[in-house]
N, C-alpha and C positions, 0 to 999 in steps of 0.2 A: 370685461370679459369678453375675449379675442372671436370666438365662435359660432356670435352673434348670424352669422354672412351664412352657413349654411341652413339658414331659419327663419330668411327672413323675407318669403312668400309668407310665409305662417306664421309671422309678425304682424305681417303685415293685414293679415285677409284682414287676422283674429279684431285687427283695429288698429291699432300702434301707428307714428308715426319715427322713420328711422333717419337719423345724419351720419352720411360717408367721408372714412376718414381720409382724402387722398395721401398718407404721410405712412401709413400700413395698412391699409385693402380694409378696415372696418370696418362695421352700423355699429350705431348709439342707439336708443335706445331714448326721442326725447319730450313723446306724448304716447301717454298710455291711454286706449278705454275706460271710462268711469265704471263704477261697480264690482272691474273686474280683476280687482291689482288682487286680494289672497290667489284668485287661480294663476296666474300668469305669477305671478314670485315667487311661487312653488315651481313650476315649468322651470323660472332661469334658476332657481339653485339647481336645478335634477341636467338639468342641460350645463350650471358649469364644469359638474362634469367627464361630458363629454369629452374624445377626442374633438380637431378640430378634422372636419370630414372634405374640406367645403370642393368643390370642386371647376375649372374657370368656369362653369354655368351658371354654378351660385354664386361665383365670384359678380359677373355683367349682372343678372338681377340682383342683386343687392344693394348696385352704380346706379338702378333704371327706379327699383322700388327706392328707392328711398330721399331723400322730398326736401332735403337740403346736404350740400356735398360743401365739406368743410363748413365753412362756417355763411355763406350762402344759397337763396336757394338753388332745388338743381338746373341749370345749363337750358335740360336737356325738353326742349317741346312737349304736353302730355303724346298731341297721337303719338313722338317719335318711339318713345317712354312704351308708349301700350299697343306700339308694331314688335319692338325689337322680346316685350315679352307671350308678344303672339307668337312670333316663332321660337323661342327658347319651347313656348308646348306648358308657360304656367298660366299662357290665361287663355281664356277665349272671348274677344268683346270686353268688356271691362269690370269678367269675375276669374276668381279662380278656377283652375280645374278638376277638381274633386281629387285623379288620378295622382294628377304631378301633385298633392301637398303628399297627401298615401306616400308615395313613394319614397320617399322627401324623410318623410318623414321616421323611415326603417332603414331605412339604405345608410341617413344617416346620422342616428345613434346609436356611435358603441364608447364606448367604456374601458379603461387598463383595471387594472388590479396590479397590489405593490409585493401584496402577497399569490403566490403560490394559492388553484384549488380555493383560493376562499375567494370575497369581494370586497373591496376595502372603502369604497367606498357606497353599492346601494346594500350589503349584507345579504339577509338570506331569501333575499324578493332576488334578487341576480344569480346567488345559484342553487336555487330553495325548484325553480318556474317552472321541471320536469315531473316536481313530485308534490304541488299543491294546487287545487284546483278550481281556477276560478270562475264564478259564477259568470255566462255566459258569456265566457270567450270561444273559439271559434281554434279551427288546427290542430293538425297532429304535435303528439306531446313530444318529450325532451326520450334519450331514452340515454339521455346521461344521468350520473350519482352527481349527487351537490360540491362533492371535496374536484369535482371532472369537470367544471368551471376554473374559463382560467389557467389552461396545466404550460403547465413548462417546456419551456426545449431551444436551442442549442439559439436561436434565436430571444428568447425571454421568454417574459411570462405573455396566455395570448389574449387578445380583446378581445370585447363581444357586445356582440348585438344588443339592446334596449327600451324599447319603447315604456318610461315609465307613465301612471297612475295618473300622473299630475301634465304628463307633457300630453296624455292623450285627452284631460280633460280639453287644457289650451287649444287643441283642434276638435274637438268637439265643442266647443264652446265660442269657434268662427261662428258670424250673421249664415243663418245658413243667403242669405243676402246676395254674397257676397260667396257663392260657391257658382262653379257646373259640374253635373257629369256631362262625361261625350264619353258619346254612347262608338262603341267600335262600329265600325267600319263595312256593312259584310260586303263578301264577296266576289261578284257572279263567275260562275265558271262555265265557261262551251264546251263541248266536242267539237274540235276545227269540219273535221270529218263528218255525223253529221247536219252540221251548216251545209256545207258543200255538195249532199242529194236533198236538203228539205228544197220546197219548191219552192218561186220567188213571189209567191203569190204571201208563204206562211213566214216568209220571212220580214213580206213589207209588217206584215201583224204587229211578228218578234216588237219588229223597232217600234211598228207605233208604243206599244207596248212597257220600252222603254224608257220612250220621249212619257211619257205618262207615269210616270214613276221617279223619277228626278227635280227636285221641287224648283221651279220659278225659280232661284235666287245663285244656282249653280252655274 
């Protein structure tokens, strides 16, 4: 399977160990977490039907995340690997960022079909998304009819974006201890003219309040 690169962060967060193959820049799973075989196998079955949508960041991340490169242990030090993953926005310290995993889950899950207006890979699960009610699923309903999926154009049969039940279950099975949610940084906007007219004593008080609001480690 040559499209695992785009799911490397999810696989490692899930508990897998990877080997990176330098000759074709792909990865393979060399160790799986115990008691999760069926969840992983079902997800991999669906992943095998997705297109290779990996970008250069996915490629870098897969190399850094791999335990082995070819037949040797990853030559990069743990601290270097961690720094790269932090710089790429995939991890924060030692944990995977939930928002990054969720974005990859959606943005990398594209598939094609051999027939227009049908889905030869996922069947009704793909083409009936707009009319089937899924308990607990949020979001705007599709306004397309089933036969409007995988439309045919001069460029060929259109691809579709789909997060399957099996793939979602794999993401949901990532241990909480491996994850961290990054809160959006609140931006403070100032009225420059109002600041100019503010008495120096009030400005000093404002500065003190700002300093007290900033964590010591920043």
